[in-house]
N, C-alpha and C positions, 0 to 999 in steps of 0.2 A: 152778599159777601162771596168774593171769589173762591173757587174751590181749591186752587193751588196758587203758589208763588213762582215767578221766575227767579230762581234762588241765585243765579249768577248775577242778577241786577237788584238783589235784596240785601239790605244791612240791618242788623239788630243793634239798635243804639241804646246803650246802658248809660243812662244819665246820673253821673256823680255817685256812683257806688264805690265809695272810697274808705279807706282805713279811717282817716280822720272824721268822717261822718258817722260810720257804722261799728267799727272795731271796738271791742271793749277797752282797748288802750289808746284809742283815738281822741281827739280834741274834744269832740262832742260829748263822749262818755266822761271825760274829765269834767266838763262843765255842766254835767247832769241833763243834757238835752238829748233825748232819745224817745223812740216810740217803738213797741213791739212789732207793729206792722212794718216798719222800715227795717228792723233787724231781721225779719223773716224773708226779706226779699232775695238775697243771694242764694238760699237753698232753693227758692221757687224758680229762679231764673237759669240756674246753671245747666239743667238738662236741656233747655231751650237753646242756649248759647252754643252748646256742644252739637245739637241737631242742626242747627243753622250752618255751622261750619262743616259738618259732614255732607250737607247737601250742596255745598258750594257757595254759600253766602258768606258775609263778613260780619264779625263782631266788632263794634266800635265803641269805645269806652270814653265818655267826656270825664275831665278832670277838672273840677273847680280848683283854682289856684290863687293864692295870695302872694303877690309879687312884693319882694322887699323894696322899701323906699329909703328915705333919708335915715341913716343910722340904723338900718337893717329892720326898721319897723315895718309890718306888713301895711299894704295899702288896702284898707278895709273901707268899703262903701258906708257912709254914715248910718244907713238904715239898718245894716248888718251889724255895725258896731252896738248899735243900740239894742239889737235883739240878741245879739251874742256877745256880751262884753268880756266873756272869758277867753275869746281868740286872742293869741299873742304871737310873738315872733316864732317862726319855725313851723306853725301851723299851716298846713295846705302848701307848703313851700315847693317851688319847682324842683322836681327829683327827689323829693323826700319820700320817706315810708308813708307818711300820713296822706300825701297827695296821691299815692298810688292806688291802683284798683285791688279790690279785696282779692286774696289769693284763691277764693273759692270760685271766682268767675274767670280766672285765667286758665288758658291763654286767650288774649284778645287780638284782634288782626290790626286795628288802628287805635291810637289814642289821641285825643284832642284836648289841649288845655284850654279853659275858658276862664273869663274874669267876672262874668255876669251870669244872669239866670240863662239866657238863650245860648246853646252851643254853636250857633251861627253867628253871633256878634263878636266881630273883631277876631275871627278865628279862621283856621284853614279848612274847616269842616266841608264847605261847599266845594272847594277845589279838590279835596280828597274824593268826594263822592264822584265828581266828575271824571277824575283820573282813573278810578277803580271801576267806573261803569255802574255804579249803585244809583238806581233810579227810584226805589221805594225803600221805606224804612218801617221797621217794627220798634216801637218805643216802649221802655220800661225804665224804672229808677225812681229817683227822688228829686225834689219833692212834687207831687202831682200838680199841685197849684203853683209852683215856681219853675224849677229847671225844665221839667217835663212840658208843662203847659206853653212856656216860652219857645222852646224848641220846636214843638209840634206846630204852633201858629206860624213860626218863622218858616218851617218847611212848606207850610200850606201856601203862603204868599210866593213861594218859589216854585210853586207847581210840583213839589215832590209829595206824593201820596204816603200817608202814615197810617199804620195800624196800631192803636194804643192798647196796651195790655192792661185791662181793667183791674186784674189781680197781680200785676207785674209793676205796679207803681204804688206809692204810699205817701202819705202826708203825716203831719203831726197829730191829726185827729181823723177819725173815720168820716166825719160829717165834711170836713174840708176836701177830703180826697174824693167823696162821692159828688159833691158840688163840682169839683173841678173836672171830673170825668163827664159829667152831664154837659158842661160848658164846651167840652172839645167836641161833642158830636157833630155839630155843624161843620167842622172843618177836618175831621179825621174819622176813620173807621175805628170801632171799638169792638174788642174781643177778648175773650179769656186765654190764658196761656195754653190750656188744653185745646182749645179750638185752633190756636196758630200751630201747635205742635202737630196736629193732625193734618194741617194743610201743607206745612214743611215736609212731612213724611211722605205725603202724596206727591210732592212736586219732583 
Protein backbone atom coordinates (compact mmCIF):
# COMPACT_ATOMS: atom_id res chain seq x y z
CA UNK A 1 0.00 0.00 0.00
CA UNK A 2 1.39 3.39 -1.01
CA UNK A 3 2.08 5.78 1.85
CA UNK A 4 0.57 8.84 0.13
CA UNK A 5 -1.51 9.86 -2.89
CA UNK A 6 -0.70 12.42 -5.56
CA UNK A 7 -3.81 14.37 -4.65
CA UNK A 8 -3.86 16.58 -7.74
CA UNK A 9 -4.35 13.36 -9.71
CA UNK A 10 -6.73 11.64 -7.28
CA UNK A 11 -10.52 11.61 -7.24
CA UNK A 12 -12.95 10.29 -4.64
CA UNK A 13 -15.84 8.76 -6.56
CA UNK A 14 -19.06 8.51 -4.56
CA UNK A 15 -21.33 6.02 -6.29
CA UNK A 16 -25.06 6.72 -6.21
CA UNK A 17 -25.29 8.38 -2.80
CA UNK A 18 -28.53 10.11 -3.76
CA UNK A 19 -31.71 11.26 -2.08
CA UNK A 20 -33.96 8.74 -3.82
CA UNK A 21 -31.74 5.89 -2.63
CA UNK A 22 -31.00 6.97 0.95
CA UNK A 23 -33.02 9.94 2.22
CA UNK A 24 -36.05 9.12 4.43
CA UNK A 25 -38.23 10.96 1.90
CA UNK A 26 -36.72 9.24 -1.13
CA UNK A 27 -38.10 6.63 -3.50
CA UNK A 28 -36.45 3.64 -1.83
CA UNK A 29 -37.70 4.62 1.62
CA UNK A 30 -41.20 4.97 0.16
CA UNK A 31 -40.87 1.46 -1.23
CA UNK A 32 -39.53 0.00 2.00
CA UNK A 33 -36.13 -0.81 0.48
CA UNK A 34 -33.29 0.21 2.73
CA UNK A 35 -30.46 -1.03 4.91
CA UNK A 36 -28.81 0.43 8.00
CA UNK A 37 -25.34 0.03 6.49
CA UNK A 38 -26.37 2.06 3.45
CA UNK A 39 -27.99 4.80 5.55
CA UNK A 40 -24.77 5.13 7.58
CA UNK A 41 -22.51 5.83 4.60
CA UNK A 42 -22.92 9.63 4.22
CA UNK A 43 -21.81 10.27 7.81
CA UNK A 44 -18.84 7.96 7.32
CA UNK A 45 -17.72 9.52 4.06
CA UNK A 46 -18.26 13.24 4.55
CA UNK A 47 -14.97 13.89 6.39
CA UNK A 48 -13.01 12.02 3.74
CA UNK A 49 -14.70 14.05 1.00
CA UNK A 50 -13.70 17.31 2.67
CA UNK A 51 -10.14 16.04 3.28
CA UNK A 52 -9.74 15.04 -0.37
CA UNK A 53 -10.83 18.48 -1.52
CA UNK A 54 -8.62 20.26 1.02
CA UNK A 55 -5.63 18.28 -0.23
CA UNK A 56 -6.27 19.20 -3.87
CA UNK A 57 -8.23 16.16 -5.05
CA UNK A 58 -11.69 16.09 -6.60
CA UNK A 59 -14.94 14.60 -5.32
CA UNK A 60 -16.97 12.99 -8.10
CA UNK A 61 -20.59 11.99 -7.52
CA UNK A 62 -22.36 9.53 -9.80
CA UNK A 63 -26.11 9.92 -10.18
CA UNK A 64 -28.24 6.97 -11.17
CA UNK A 65 -30.87 8.41 -13.49
CA UNK A 66 -34.23 7.26 -14.84
CA UNK A 67 -34.88 9.02 -18.12
CA UNK A 68 -38.49 9.68 -19.07
CA UNK A 69 -39.73 7.82 -22.13
CA UNK A 70 -43.11 7.69 -23.84
CA UNK A 71 -45.80 9.44 -21.87
CA UNK A 72 -43.28 10.45 -19.23
CA UNK A 73 -42.87 6.92 -17.90
CA UNK A 74 -39.31 6.22 -16.74
CA UNK A 75 -37.16 3.90 -18.81
CA UNK A 76 -36.46 1.18 -16.24
CA UNK A 77 -34.43 -1.92 -17.07
CA UNK A 78 -36.62 -5.05 -16.75
CA UNK A 79 -34.46 -6.57 -13.99
CA UNK A 80 -34.73 -3.36 -11.94
CA UNK A 81 -38.48 -3.12 -12.49
CA UNK A 82 -38.85 -6.67 -11.16
CA UNK A 83 -36.60 -5.92 -8.21
CA UNK A 84 -38.07 -2.49 -7.36
CA UNK A 85 -41.68 -2.39 -8.61
CA UNK A 86 -42.35 0.74 -6.53
CA UNK A 87 -40.31 2.96 -8.86
CA UNK A 88 -42.51 5.45 -10.67
CA UNK A 89 -42.47 8.56 -12.83
CA UNK A 90 -40.37 11.30 -11.25
CA UNK A 91 -38.06 8.99 -9.31
CA UNK A 92 -34.38 9.61 -10.11
CA UNK A 93 -35.48 12.07 -12.79
CA UNK A 94 -32.78 14.31 -14.31
CA UNK A 95 -32.43 17.51 -12.28
CA UNK A 96 -34.80 16.34 -9.56
CA UNK A 97 -34.27 16.39 -5.79
CA UNK A 98 -34.34 12.60 -5.74
CA UNK A 99 -31.58 12.30 -8.32
CA UNK A 100 -29.36 14.77 -6.48
CA UNK A 101 -26.49 13.97 -4.13
CA UNK A 102 -27.31 13.95 -0.42
CA UNK A 103 -26.76 17.37 1.17
CA UNK A 104 -24.48 15.81 3.77
CA UNK A 105 -21.88 15.06 1.08
CA UNK A 106 -21.97 18.42 -0.70
CA UNK A 107 -20.19 20.19 -2.19
CA UNK A 108 -18.97 17.84 -4.90
CA UNK A 109 -16.71 18.90 -7.74
CA UNK A 110 -18.11 16.81 -10.59
CA UNK A 111 -21.41 15.04 -11.19
CA UNK A 112 -21.89 12.19 -13.65
CA UNK A 113 -25.33 10.93 -14.65
CA UNK A 114 -25.51 7.21 -15.37
CA UNK A 115 -28.23 4.84 -16.52
CA UNK A 116 -26.68 1.49 -15.61
CA UNK A 117 -24.47 -0.01 -12.91
CA UNK A 118 -21.12 1.23 -14.19
CA UNK A 119 -20.31 4.94 -14.02
CA UNK A 120 -18.29 4.47 -17.22
CA UNK A 121 -21.12 3.01 -19.33
CA UNK A 122 -22.30 5.62 -21.84
CA UNK A 123 -21.25 8.52 -19.61
CA UNK A 124 -18.76 11.37 -19.73
CA UNK A 125 -16.78 10.09 -16.72
CA UNK A 126 -13.69 8.97 -18.63
CA UNK A 127 -13.60 12.27 -20.54
CA UNK A 128 -13.91 14.24 -17.27
CA UNK A 129 -11.10 12.28 -15.63
CA UNK A 130 -8.82 12.92 -18.58
CA UNK A 131 -9.67 16.63 -18.77
CA UNK A 132 -9.18 17.20 -15.04
CA UNK A 133 -5.99 15.16 -14.78
CA UNK A 134 -7.43 12.50 -12.47
CA UNK A 135 -5.45 9.28 -12.83
CA UNK A 136 -6.42 7.44 -9.65
CA UNK A 137 -9.74 6.85 -7.91
CA UNK A 138 -10.87 6.17 -4.35
CA UNK A 139 -14.28 4.49 -4.48
CA UNK A 140 -17.18 4.40 -2.05
CA UNK A 141 -20.94 4.21 -2.27
CA UNK A 142 -23.69 1.78 -3.18
CA UNK A 143 -24.21 -0.96 -3.76
CA UNK A 144 -20.95 -2.82 -3.33
CA UNK A 145 -22.01 -5.67 -5.60
CA UNK A 146 -23.63 -3.39 -8.19
CA UNK A 147 -22.61 0.16 -9.04
CA UNK A 148 -19.38 0.08 -7.04
CA UNK A 149 -18.12 -3.25 -8.41
CA UNK A 150 -19.06 -2.45 -12.00
CA UNK A 151 -17.39 0.97 -11.86
CA UNK A 152 -14.22 -0.40 -10.24
CA UNK A 153 -13.91 -3.18 -12.80
CA UNK A 154 -14.44 -0.77 -15.68
CA UNK A 155 -11.73 1.48 -14.23
CA UNK A 156 -9.42 -1.53 -14.02
CA UNK A 157 -9.77 -2.36 -17.72
CA UNK A 158 -8.93 1.29 -18.45
CA UNK A 159 -5.72 1.06 -16.37
CA UNK A 160 -7.09 3.47 -13.77
CA UNK A 161 -5.96 2.28 -10.31
CA UNK A 162 -8.68 2.25 -7.66
CA UNK A 163 -8.66 2.06 -3.87
CA UNK A 164 -11.98 0.63 -2.68
CA UNK A 165 -13.18 1.72 0.75
CA UNK A 166 -14.12 -1.48 2.55
CA UNK A 167 -16.18 0.44 5.13
CA UNK A 168 -17.20 3.19 2.71
CA UNK A 169 -19.38 0.92 0.58
CA UNK A 170 -22.47 -1.05 1.48
CA UNK A 171 -25.01 -3.51 0.10
CA UNK A 172 -28.41 -4.73 1.21
CA UNK A 173 -26.81 -7.48 3.28
CA UNK A 174 -23.42 -7.69 5.04
CA UNK A 175 -22.69 -11.07 3.44
CA UNK A 176 -23.18 -9.69 -0.07
CA UNK A 177 -21.01 -6.68 0.76
CA UNK A 178 -18.18 -8.83 2.11
CA UNK A 179 -18.31 -11.19 -0.87
CA UNK A 180 -18.17 -8.24 -3.29
CA UNK A 181 -15.19 -6.66 -1.51
CA UNK A 182 -13.33 -9.98 -1.58
CA UNK A 183 -14.06 -10.36 -5.29
CA UNK A 184 -12.60 -6.91 -6.03
CA UNK A 185 -9.21 -7.62 -4.45
CA UNK A 186 -7.67 -8.97 -7.69
CA UNK A 187 -8.49 -5.73 -9.54
CA UNK A 188 -8.26 -3.02 -6.87
CA UNK A 189 -6.61 -2.04 -3.62
CA UNK A 190 -8.88 -2.38 -0.60
CA UNK A 191 -8.48 -0.08 2.43
CA UNK A 192 -10.52 1.44 5.24
CA UNK A 193 -11.64 5.06 5.40
CA UNK A 194 -9.25 5.66 8.29
CA UNK A 195 -6.31 4.27 6.32
CA UNK A 196 -7.14 6.41 3.33
CA UNK A 197 -7.67 9.53 5.48
CA UNK A 198 -4.20 9.04 6.94
CA UNK A 199 -2.68 8.80 3.49
CA UNK A 200 -4.60 11.85 2.22
CA UNK A 201 -3.44 13.86 5.23
CA UNK A 202 0.15 12.86 4.58
CA UNK A 203 0.00 13.80 0.90
